[in-house]
C-alpha positions, 0 to 999 in steps of 0.5 A: 500499500502507498505510504500516505506521508511519504513526502512529509519524510522527505520534506523533513529530511530535506530540512536536516541536510547541511550542505557545507557539512556534506561537502567537507565530509566528501573532501575528507573521504576523497583525501583519505582514500588517496592517502593524503593527510587528514584530521581524522579517520572517516567514520560512520557512526551507526546508532538505532534510530527510533520508529517514531523518528523514521519509519522501519520496514523489513525486507518483505515489506520493501521487496514489492513497494517502492515507496517503502524501499525509498524510505528504508534506504533513506533511514541511513541518511537521516541518521547520518543527517541528524548526528552529522558523522562522516557519512556520504549519502547514497540509496540503491534498489535494494533487491539482495544478492540474487539480482544478477543470478535472477536473470539466468532463472534463479529463483529468489527467496525473500526473508523478513530480517535479511536480504533476498538470496537466489537458489541454484538453477538445475543442470538442464538450465545451467547447460542452456545458460552456457549456450545462450550467453548474456540474457535479456538486461531486464530479465529476472529482477533487473528490470524491476531494479532499473525502474526503482533506480529511475523512481528513486531519481524521480521522486527525489527531484523536487528536493534540491538538497536530497537530489544534490547529495544522495548518490545513486548507488550501484545495485548489489552486483555480487562479483563473478564468482559469487554470482556463479556459485549462486547459479551453479549451486554448491557443486561449482566447487567440484568444477575447478577439477571436473569441468574447468572450461565450463566454469570459465565459460560461466564466469566470462558470461556472468562478468559480461552481464554485469558489465552490461547491466551496470552500464544500463544502470547508469544510463538510467540514473545518469551518473558517472560509471566511475563513481559509486556514491555514498560511503564508497565515493571516490573508490570507483564505479563498482563493489566486486564481492568475493564471499564465495571465494573465501572457500578457494585457494590462493592459486585457485583464486589467482587462475579462475576468478581474478581474471574476471575481477580484473576485467570489471574493475579495468575501466570504472575502478572500484573496491573488493568486499569479502566476508570470512577468512581470506587470508590465502588470497587477499594479498593477490588483490593488490596488484589488480589494476583499477582496485582502489580499496579492500573491504574485509567486513570481518576484521577479526579475522586479520591482523590490521597492522600488517594488512595496512602496512601492505595496503598502504604500499599498494596505495589501496585504502581498507574501507568500512572497518567494522571492529574495535582498533588497538591503540598501536594501529590507531597510532599507525593508521591516520589516513588511507582508512575508514571506519564503521563504529557501532554506538549503543544509542544516539548519546553513545554516538555523540560521545564516539564523534567527540572522541573521533574529533579529538584523537582522530579515531572513534574507539574508546 
């Protein structure tokens, strides 16, 4: 059902936006990701926003409702505009991790409290995919997602500040191997030994599909293909996700996956995300042309000090670090880095902001 007071929320958010602060934050992030001196590490301070301030919707609510999805995406903008942390604003058509996979016929499953996922196709359908190549760019969820991108931009157009500072973030395109593993299913890991040519064929098709869909996305929203917007601004145009690749050895990643990650980042640049423990291959990422950042979301698996030393030498920023930082690392890391800090409530968030401005890091 339509949200009766959608434009009341948009007008309220418009009034909260401080353009000067946003411009200062944009410059802070640009300098930090370029390893230039900064006063403090760019930090997003997350805190729970009460429902009476901004509406909360689950993924079942937003999946079939563009207005609720818009408000869901703008919730993070509201939190940042209220506290004035180092948050750059961006929203995306948030249809989950299976958008690309759905284009090949993967069924989408939705949940209340987590992103929708895609399910593997049957073997006969996989054979057709390998034969037919890149699908129609409106197949599966892609058409709906592109329409939502257009709806977002059109809805924000009457609001001068929101339309200026709320970026149009790229869809969750995952990455070549993440998508291939959704489409093929868990038996894809056997293909490294039993069907390497079919594996490479699928990875190539998926990579070409990602490139074509992201180009279409930028035609719809009119944004530069080399910029992503929001917290990832100044890192390039694409986020390549390599969560499924944590099951691979270093040589397997190097031979089978890296060439396709390289193809995606070659023209538009970007960063690579991975959850879990990727110690066996993450250093192999650092020589990928166009790579501007790493996002190891579960930092507890890594020695941050040594990781930063290697990334700094390669001029690849570590972005959106999520776990507490030891004093030794806080003394060493003064740029080339960004942070997500999780606060208990708004008052705790304000205290973290004070520490950030006083010491350069939000950690106590």
